C-alpha positions in Angstrom: 75.6 86.9 129.8 74.6 86.4 133.4 73.2 89.4 135.1 75.3 91.1 137.7 74.4 91.2 141.4 75.6 94.5 142.7 75.7 95.2 146.4 77.2 98.3 148.1 77.6 98.2 151.8 76.4 101.3 153.6 78.6 102.9 156.2 78.0 101.6 159.6 76.4 103.9 162.1 78.8 105.2 164.6 81.6 107.7 164.9 83.6 106.7 161.8 85.0 109.7 159.8 84.4 109.7 156.1 88.0 108.7 155.4 87.6 105.6 157.6 84.5 104.3 155.8 85.0 101.0 153.9 83.0 100.3 150.8 82.5 96.8 149.3 81.2 95.6 146.0 80.3 92.1 145.1 79.8 90.9 141.5 78.5 87.6 140.3 79.8 87.2 136.7 83.1 86.4 135.0 84.4 88.9 132.5 83.6 88.1 128.9 83.2 90.6 126.1 79.6 91.5 125.5 78.7 94.0 122.8 75.7 95.2 124.8 77.9 96.7 127.5 81.1 98.7 127.6 84.1 96.6 128.1 85.5 99.2 130.5 82.3 99.0 132.6 82.5 95.2 132.8 86.1 95.3 133.8 85.7 98.0 136.4 83.1 95.8 138.1 85.7 93.1 138.9 87.5 94.8 141.8 86.1 93.8 145.2 88.6 96.0 147.2 88.3 99.6 147.9 91.2 101.6 149.2 91.1 102.1 153.0 94.5 103.8 153.5 94.0 106.7 151.1 93.5 110.1 152.7 93.7 113.7 151.5 91.9 115.6 148.8 91.7 112.8 146.3 89.8 110.6 148.8 87.5 113.4 149.8 86.7 114.0 146.2 85.9 110.3 145.7 83.6 110.2 148.8 81.8 113.3 147.8 81.2 111.9 144.4 79.9 108.6 145.9 77.5 110.6 148.0 76.0 112.2 144.9 75.7 108.9 143.0 78.7 109.5 140.7 81.1 107.1 142.4 84.6 107.1 140.8 87.3 104.5 141.3 89.9 105.1 143.9 93.3 106.3 142.8 95.0 103.4 144.5 92.8 100.8 142.9 94.5 98.6 140.2 91.4 97.4 138.4 91.6 100.4 136.1 95.3 99.8 135.6 94.6 96.1 134.7 92.1 97.2 132.2 94.6 99.7 130.7 97.2 96.9 130.5 94.9 94.8 128.3 96.2 96.9 125.4 94.8 99.0 122.6 93.3 96.2 120.5 90.8 94.8 123.0 88.0 95.1 120.5 89.6 93.0 117.8 87.5 90.3 116.4 88.0 86.7 117.6 87.9 87.7 121.3 84.4 86.5 122.1 84.4 84.2 125.0 87.9 85.1 126.2 88.2 85.6 130.0 89.7 89.0 129.9 90.2 89.1 133.7 92.6 86.1 133.4 94.4 87.9 130.5 94.8 91.0 132.6 96.2 89.1 135.5 98.8 87.5 133.3 99.8 90.9 131.9 99.7 92.5 135.3 101.9 89.9 137.0 104.3 89.6 134.0 105.0 93.3 133.8 104.8 94.2 137.5 107.9 95.9 138.8 109.2 97.0 135.4 109.7 100.7 134.4 106.8 100.2 131.9 104.5 99.1 134.7 105.5 102.0 137.0 104.8 104.5 134.2 101.5 102.9 133.4 100.5 103.0 137.1 101.4 106.7 137.2 99.4 107.5 134.1 96.4 105.5 135.5 96.5 107.5 138.7 96.6 110.8 136.8 93.7 109.7 134.6 91.7 108.6 137.6 92.3 112.0 139.3 91.2 113.7 136.1 88.0 111.7 136.0 87.3 112.7 139.6 87.5 116.3 138.5 85.2 115.7 135.5 82.7 114.1 137.8 82.8 117.0 140.2 82.3 119.4 137.3 79.3 117.4 136.1 77.8 117.5 139.5 78.1 121.2 139.5 76.4 121.4 136.1 73.6 119.3 137.4 73.1 121.7 140.3 73.0 124.6 137.9 70.5 122.7 135.7 68.2 122.0 138.7 68.1 125.7 139.3 66.9 126.4 135.8 70.3 126.9 134.1 72.0 125.4 131.1 69.1 126.3 128.8 71.5 128.1 126.4 73.8 125.0 126.3 70.8 122.8 125.5 69.6 125.1 122.8 73.0 125.2 121.2 73.4 121.5 121.3 70.0 121.0 119.7 70.7 123.6 117.0 74.0 121.8 116.2 72.2 118.5 115.9 69.7 120.0 113.6 72.4 121.5 111.5 74.1 118.1 111.2 70.9 116.4 110.4 70.2 118.9 107.6 73.5 117.9 106.0 73.0 114.1 106.3 73.7 112.4 103.0 72.1 108.9 102.4 72.8 108.7 98.7 76.3 107.3 98.8 77.5 103.7 99.3 80.8 103.6 101.2 82.6 100.4 101.8 85.4 99.6 104.3 87.4 96.6 103.3 89.6 94.9 105.9 91.9 92.0 105.2 91.4 89.1 107.7 94.5 88.6 109.9 96.5 90.0 107.0 100.1 89.3 108.0 99.2 85.9 109.3 97.2 85.1 106.1 100.2 86.0 103.9 102.5 83.8 106.0 100.0 80.9 105.7 100.4 81.0 101.9 104.1 80.1 102.3 103.6 77.8 105.3 100.2 76.1 105.0 101.1 73.7 107.8 100.4 76.7 110.2 96.8 77.0 109.2 95.5 74.9 112.1 98.1 76.0 114.7 98.1 79.1 116.9 100.7 81.5 115.6 101.4 85.2 115.4 103.6 87.6 113.4 106.0 89.8 115.4 108.6 89.1 118.0 108.7 91.9 120.5 105.2 93.1 119.9 102.6 91.0 118.0 101.3 92.7 114.9 98.8 90.0 113.9 97.5 86.7 115.4 95.6 84.1 113.5 92.1 83.2 114.9 93.3 80.1 116.7 95.7 82.2 118.8 93.0 84.8 119.5 91.0 82.1 121.3 93.7 82.2 124.0 93.5 86.0 124.4 96.4 86.8 122.1 96.0 89.8 119.8 97.9 92.5 117.9 99.6 95.1 120.1 100.4 92.5 122.8 103.9 91.9 124.1 105.3 88.7 122.8 106.3 87.3 126.2 102.8 87.9 127.5 101.3 86.1 124.5 103.6 83.2 125.1 102.3 82.9 128.7 98.7 82.9 127.5 99.4 80.3 124.9 102.7 78.3 125.5 102.2 76.6 122.1 102.2 80.0 120.3 104.5 80.1 117.2 106.0 83.6 116.6 107.3 84.6 113.2 109.5 87.5 112.3 108.1 90.3 110.2 108.6 90.3 106.4 107.3 93.6 105.1 108.5 93.1 101.5 106.2 90.1 101.4 103.2 92.0 102.9 103.7 95.0 100.7 103.7 92.9 97.6 100.5 91.2 98.6 98.9 94.6 99.5 99.6 95.8 96.0 97.7 92.8 94.6 94.7 93.6 96.8 94.8 97.2 95.8 94.9 96.3 92.1 91.5 94.6 92.6 90.0 97.5 94.7 90.8 100.1 92.1 88.6 98.3 89.6 85.7 99.2 91.8 86.8 102.7 92.8 89.9 104.1 91.1 90.1 106.8 93.8 89.8 104.5 96.8 91.6 105.5 100.1 94.2 103.0 101.4 93.9 103.7 105.1 96.7 101.2 106.0 98.4 98.2 104.4 95.4 95.9 105.1 92.4 98.2 105.0 90.8 100.6 102.5 87.7 102.8 101.9 85.8 102.7 98.6 82.8 104.6 97.3 81.1 102.2 95.0 78.0 104.3 94.2 79.0 104.9 90.6 80.2 101.3 90.1 76.8 100.0 91.3 75.0 102.3 88.9 77.2 101.5 85.9 76.9 97.7 86.4 73.3 97.7 87.7 74.3 95.9 90.9 73.1 96.1 94.5 75.8 97.1 96.9 75.7 93.7 98.6 76.2 91.9 95.3 79.1 94.2 94.3 80.9 93.7 97.6 80.4 89.9 97.4 81.9 90.0 93.9 84.8 92.1 95.2 85.5 89.8 98.1 85.3 86.7 95.8 87.7 88.4 93.3 90.2 89.2 96.1 90.1 85.6 97.3 90.5 84.2 93.8 93.3 86.5 92.7 95.2 87.1 96.0 94.4 83.9 97.9 93.4 85.7 101.1 90.0 86.7 102.5 88.6 90.1 103.3 85.7 91.3 105.4 83.7 94.4 104.4 81.2 96.9 105.8 78.7 98.9 103.8 77.0 102.1 104.9 76.1 105.6 103.9 79.5 107.0 105.3 83.0 105.9 106.2 82.5 105.9 109.9 79.6 103.4 109.8 81.3 101.3 107.2 84.3 100.7 109.4 82.1 99.6 112.3 80.2 97.3 110.0 83.4 95.6 108.6 84.0 94.2 112.1 80.5 92.7 112.5 80.9 89.5 110.5 84.7 88.8 110.6 86.4 86.8 109.3 85.4 86.5 105.6 82.0 88.2 105.9 80.2 91.4 105.2 77.5 93.6 106.8 75.4 96.5 105.6 73.5 99.2 107.4 70.5 100.3 105.3 70.7 104.0 104.3 67.8 104.9 106.5 68.0 107.5 109.3 65.8 105.6 111.8 67.9 102.4 111.2 71.1 104.2 111.7 70.1 105.9 114.9 68.8 102.6 116.3 72.1 100.9 115.3 74.2 103.6 117.1 71.9 103.7 120.1 73.2 100.4 121.5 76.7 100.5 120.2 79.5 100.7 122.9 81.5 103.9 122.4 84.7 102.0 122.2 83.5 100.4 118.9 83.8 103.8 117.2 87.0 104.7 115.5 88.5 107.7 117.4 87.4 106.6 120.9 90.5 105.2 122.6 90.8 103.7 126.1 91.4 107.1 127.8 88.3 108.8 126.2 86.3 105.6 126.8 87.0 105.7 130.5 86.2 109.4 130.8 82.8 108.8 129.0 82.1 105.7 131.0 82.7 107.6 134.3 79.9 110.1 133.5 77.5 107.3 132.5 78.0 107.2 128.8 78.5 103.6 127.8 76.8 103.5 124.5 76.4 106.0 121.7 72.8 106.4 122.6 73.8 107.6 126.1 75.3 110.8 124.5 72.0 112.5 123.7 70.6 112.9 127.3 73.9 114.5 128.3 74.5 116.6 125.2 74.3 119.9 127.1 77.1 118.8 129.4 79.6 117.6 126.8 80.9 120.9 125.6 81.6 122.1 129.2 83.2 118.8 130.2 85.3 117.9 127.2 85.5 121.0 124.9 83.9 122.1 121.7 85.7 119.7 119.3 84.9 116.7 121.5 81.2 117.9 121.6 81.1 118.0 117.8 82.8 114.7 117.4 80.4 113.0 119.9 77.3 114.4 118.3 78.5 113.1 115.0 78.8 109.7 116.7 75.4 109.8 118.2 73.8 110.6 114.8 76.0 108.1 112.9 77.4 110.7 110.6 80.8 110.6 108.8 82.5 111.5 105.5 81.0 110.3 102.3 83.7 111.4 99.9 86.6 109.0 99.5 89.9 110.0 97.9 93.5 108.7 97.9 95.3 109.0 101.2 98.3 110.7 99.5 96.1 113.6 98.6 95.2 114.5 102.1 96.9 117.7 103.4 99.8 116.9 105.6 99.9 118.5 109.0 103.4 117.4 110.1 106.5 115.5 109.0 108.5 113.8 111.7 110.8 111.0 112.7 111.8 109.3 115.9 113.9 106.3 117.0 114.2 104.1 120.1 117.5 103.0 121.5 119.1 101.5 124.5 119.3 103.7 127.6 121.7 106.6 126.9 123.2 109.1 129.4 126.3 110.6 127.8 125.8 114.3 126.7 127.9 113.7 123.6 125.8 110.7 122.6 122.8 112.9 123.1 124.0 115.4 120.6 125.1 112.7 118.1 121.7 111.2 118.3 120.1 114.6 117.9 122.2 115.3 114.8 121.3 111.9 113.3 117.6 112.6 114.0 117.9 116.0 112.3 119.5 114.3 109.2 116.7 111.8 109.0 114.0 114.5 109.3 115.8 116.5 106.6 115.6 113.5 104.3 111.8 113.1 105.0 111.3 116.8 104.4 113.2 116.7 101.1 111.1 113.6 100.0 107.8 115.2 100.9 108.9 118.7 99.7 107.9 120.6 102.9 109.5 122.9 105.3 108.1 123.7 108.8 107.5 126.9 110.7 107.3 125.0 114.0 109.9 122.5 115.2 109.0 120.0 117.9 111.4 118.0 120.0 110.3 114.8 121.8 112.2 112.7 124.3 111.4 109.7 126.4 113.2 108.9 129.6 114.3 105.5 130.7 111.3 105.7 133.1 109.0 106.0 130.1 108.1 109.6 130.9 107.7 111.7 127.7 108.6 115.3 127.4 108.3 117.6 124.4 109.3 121.2 123.6 108.6 123.3 120.5 110.1 126.4 119.0 109.2 128.7 116.1 112.4 129.6 114.1 112.6 133.0 112.4 112.2 131.1 109.1 110.6 127.9 107.9 113.3 125.1 108.3 114.1 122.0 106.3 117.9 121.6 106.2 119.6 119.2 108.6 121.8 122.1 109.9 118.8 124.3 110.7 116.9 121.5 112.3 119.8 120.6 114.5 120.8 124.2 115.4 117.2 125.2 116.4 116.5 122.0 118.3 119.8 122.0 120.3 118.8 124.9 122.6 115.5 123.1 123.4 117.4 120.0 124.2 120.0 121.9 126.3 117.1 123.4 128.3 115.7 120.0 129.0 119.1 118.8 130.2 119.1 121.6 132.8 115.5 120.8 133.9 116.2 117.1 134.2 119.8 116.6 135.6 121.4 113.2 134.9 118.6 112.2 132.5 118.7 108.9 130.6 117.0 108.7 127.3 115.6 105.8 125.3 113.8 107.7 122.6 114.3 110.9 120.6 112.3 112.5 117.9 111.9 115.7 115.8 108.8 116.9 114.0 107.9 119.9 111.8 104.4 121.3 111.9 102.7 124.3 110.2 104.1 123.1 106.9 105.0 125.1 103.9 105.1 123.4 100.5 108.3 123.6 98.5 106.9 121.9 95.4 107.1 123.7 92.1 104.7 123.4 89.3 105.5 123.2 85.6 105.4 126.9 85.1 106.4 129.7 87.4 104.6 132.9 88.5 105.3 134.5 85.1 104.1 131.6 83.1 107.6 130.4 82.2 108.4 126.7 82.1 110.6 125.6 85.0 113.9 124.2 84.0 114.5 121.0 86.1 118.0 120.5 87.2 119.5 117.2 86.3 119.8 114.6 89.0 117.0 116.0 91.1 113.9 115.0 89.0 112.4 113.4 92.0 112.2 116.7 93.9 110.4 118.5 91.1 108.1 115.6 90.5 106.5 116.0 94.0 104.7 113.4 95.9 101.0 114.4 95.9 101.0 115.1 99.6 100.2 118.7 99.6 97.0 119.9 98.2 95.4 123.3 98.8 93.7 123.7 102.1 90.7 121.3 102.2 88.3 124.3 102.7 89.5 125.8 99.4 89.3 122.5 97.6 85.8 121.9 98.9 86.6 118.6 100.7 84.5 117.6 103.6 85.7 118.7 107.0 84.9 116.5 110.0 86.3 116.7 113.6 86.7 112.9 113.4 90.2 113.1 112.0 91.8 114.7 115.0 90.2 112.1 117.4 91.1 109.2 115.1 94.7 110.3 114.9 94.8 110.7 118.7 93.4 107.2 119.2 95.9 105.9 116.7 98.8 107.7 118.3 97.7 106.3 121.7 97.9 102.8 120.2 101.3 103.5 118.6 102.8 104.8 121.8 101.5 101.8 123.7 103.0 99.4 121.1 106.4 101.2 121.2 106.5 100.9 125.0 105.6 97.2 124.8 108.3 96.7 122.3 110.9 98.1 124.7 109.5 96.1 127.6 109.8 92.9 125.5 113.4 93.9 124.7 114.1 94.2 128.4 112.5 90.9 129.3 113.7 88.9 126.3 117.2 90.4 126.4 118.8 87.0 126.3 116.6 85.8 123.4 118.3 86.8 120.2 115.3 85.8 118.2 113.2 88.4 120.0 115.1 91.3 118.5 114.6 90.2 114.9 113.3 93.0 112.8 114.0 95.6 115.5 117.1 97.7 115.7 117.0 99.9 118.8 120.2 101.7 118.0 119.7 102.3 114.3 117.0 103.7 112.0 113.4 103.3 112.8 112.3 99.7 112.4 110.2 98.3 109.6 107.3 98.0 112.0 107.2 101.7 112.7 107.6 102.4 109.0 104.9 100.1 107.6 102.7 98.9 110.4 101.6 102.0 112.3 99.0 103.5 109.9 100.7 106.9 109.8 103.9 105.7 108.1 101.9 103.7 105.6 101.0 107.0 104.0 104.7 107.6 103.4 104.9 104.4 101.5 101.9 105.5 99.3 103.5 108.9 98.8 106.7 107.3 97.6 104.8 105.1 95.1 102.9 108.2 94.0 106.1 110.2 93.5 107.7 107.5 91.5 104.6 107.2 89.3 104.6 110.9 88.8 108.3 110.9 88.0 107.9 108.2 85.4 104.9 110.1 83.9 106.9 113.3 83.7 109.8 111.6 82.0 107.5 110.1 79.5 105.6 113.3 79.0 106.8 115.5 76.1 108.6 118.7 77.2 106.5 121.8 77.1 107.2 123.6 73.8 108.0 127.2 74.1 109.2 129.9 71.7 111.8 132.5 72.7 110.8 136.1 72.4 113.4 138.0 70.3 112.7 141.2 72.2 112.7 140.3 75.9 114.3 136.8 75.6 111.5 135.3 77.8 110.2 131.9 76.6 106.5 132.0 75.7 103.8 129.2 75.1 103.9 127.8 71.6 100.8 129.5 70.4 101.0 131.7 67.3 98.3 134.2 68.2 99.5 134.7 71.8 103.1 134.8 70.7 102.4 137.6 68.2 100.4 139.6 70.8 103.3 139.2 73.2 105.8 140.5 70.5 103.5 143.5 69.7 103.5 144.3 73.4 107.3 144.0 73.7 107.7 146.2 70.6 105.4 148.9 72.1 107.4 148.8 75.4 110.6 148.9 73.5 109.5 152.0 71.5 108.5 153.8 74.8 111.9 153.0 76.2 113.7 154.4 73.2 111.7 157.6 73.4 112.5 158.0 77.1 116.2 157.3 76.4 116.3 159.9 73.5 114.7 162.5 75.8 117.2 161.9 78.5 120.0 162.3 76.0 118.7 165.8 74.9 118.1 168.0 77.9 117.0 170.9 75.8 114.0 169.0 74.6 112.9 168.2 78.1 109.7 169.9 79.5 110.5 172.7 81.9 109.9 171.8 85.5 107.7 174.2 87.5 108.7 175.1 91.0 105.9 175.2 93.4 105.8 178.2 95.8 105.5 177.6 99.5 102.6 178.9 101.5 102.7 182.6 102.4 104.5 183.5 105.6 101.5 185.2 107.2 99.4 182.0 107.0 98.1 181.2 110.5 98.4 177.4 110.2 101.5 176.3 108.3 102.0 172.9 106.9 104.9 171.1 108.4 107.8 170.3 106.1 111.1 171.6 104.8 111.2 174.8 102.8 112.4 174.6 99.3 115.9 175.9 99.3 116.4 179.4 98.0 112.7 180.4 98.1 111.3 182.9 100.6 107.9 183.8 101.7 106.9 185.6 98.5 109.3 184.0 96.0 108.3 182.1 92.9 105.7 182.5 90.3 102.0 182.5 91.3 100.0 179.8 89.7 96.5 180.4 88.4 93.9 178.6 90.4 92.4 175.7 88.7 89.3 173.6 89.5 90.2 170.1 90.6 88.2 168.6 87.8 89.7 170.8 85.1 
């Protein structure tokens, strides 16, 4: 890659005020993806205009930052917006050599003037202003450090790094398997004539492109009409999830031979721990993975790429190194891992999305190695969780224990749907009722109820609002979900008069499991009601808290989920934009029903919902196992009529206990029936009337100061 020539014109001498100064930057390279430099950094370098018209606090902030060497982009600049419009899958394989500036210009011009564009522009300005504040805060921290401060922060950071290093595990072999252009590869099996043509799967939003299409800049998560402008010969196929799910099951059947407890992260990717497999078969990890990939190709007729490392985070990065149909391994050596992470752009790490990447890039963190010199700033700038996440990235640490996705503890259950612009209050309530019904079905399926209910709406301007409430009880029925969400919605109606909606969703958090085991608290076998065997069977989604189960806890999950959600929101908005632009194209709406239930794409293609598919499969398997499992044999106790385990010794002991209790009950009953046999009750006398300090309380009726018999004093231990 050609080196950049960077020139910044200094302000001319004279009487110009700071807000009248014009800055210019000139660069001498085209934008192509280079692994050695952050994509965001390369893209920010393309703009040769600086805003001259902007005044006010934002401009003053920018100029003060420029004076300190921490120049931030102007809020009015569109180069950051153009980078944002490139989409969430910019780091997908097959993009090498693509002129991303040209791609961004096509996207920018195609969407300019739309509600989607206006919303993206507003979000970009907000993020730029936030970055300005972060830079000012960093400059303040630098001043404190120059005066001898931040020693405690530096010590704390070093202690945390030492703690992480102490727990580093290099004994495991974790593999990340990723199917190559999965949906496209499956389609090629039925239509081999597409193999040498650029084509994509997905109409409104592309879900997968083959590698011929990627050479033109097309990629997953891109609006279909934009991809068509980049590659006019592009063939777009509608989604067929039944076909993809069937093929995914074939691949999973191969994977479970290498690790029966592999984690299916999505329909086309999985994590495996092959440590035991390699020991049992006396194989090196590279040989085992080569064998696995060859077996998938032979039995499933598609190719997969794989990454091998000491933990899941590194394995996922490695799987993208030699795509397609390749593999890459990082040796389980601390020095090698640190060297590998040092030059890795932060965006290559799962959990660092476009927003977080821009924030890190603004403070000079472009690669993972840049994190260490600024480790004592990170907690102050981004918070404790982000600090922990970033230190794990710098050290190349991640989870080493792999388990099925359906065993992970659920944090929420929710549903949402997109529809054409709606403004009628009655339609709002009908849609809210429908959403409550859908969520109730999901809660019944997953056997959860929620202590917190969250309402989400998206306006026709793409602005998103959410409200949450904590009902007096955990909720799961459609009526409760609707009744407790309606006041939140009514309040939003007052706050936003005349609002038009295009999305509505409900979600339950702080979940409580409703699943029942085979025996109750008292050890009795539960009697399953007919017709609802699925409810009792459970779905494997709720385990005890990970802490109690001893599973590893990493801050990665929260950031990975946030990055995934960022991508999902982007794809949903692009889907709507495509619907607006391709309104006259009936084919463009195939597989997408904006006025009905959530589309198949949201159900299967978004990573979160794939887990629901696995849960359903797991529930059906458990249901079949329970039906085939012999009923628990129990014997009925003739005394208490409570069923007991079919164990002779335990049953006899139980009967002896019941007989003893029965005997005591009969004695008590006989005594109550014969009052003359009862033990006389002694009446305690109150304290003398001349006692200086009396105990509060009611006097015993009929007793005076000296009434009653005196009791002989007794030692307390007598």
